[in-house]
C-alpha positions, 0 to 999 in steps of 0.5 A: 073611136076613129079608126086611125086611133085604133091603128096607133093603139094596135102597133103600140101593142104590138110594139110592147109585145117585141120589146117584152119578147126581145127582153125575155130572149136577152134574159134566157140568154143571161145577156141581162139580169131578168130579175131586175128588169122584169121588177123595173118593167111590173112597176113600170106596167103598174104606174101606167095602169094606175094612170090610165085608170085615173085619166079614164075616170076623169074622162068619163065624169067629165064626158057625161057633164059635157054630154049632159050640157053641164059643162061650161 
């Protein structure tokens, strides 16, 4: 993995942490209804995790075929 991609991932994760922190603070102060937001966040994270697992599986299978010379 090259360095630019790693830095991009790090910044993305930092932004996620900041976003979740802001949502948690707004929920603590009763600015937003935290139950609805948490349900939506968790379901969104589950969908992202599932799609990431499928993409990782596809890349690992296709990547092995390309590395072995079996690909077209």
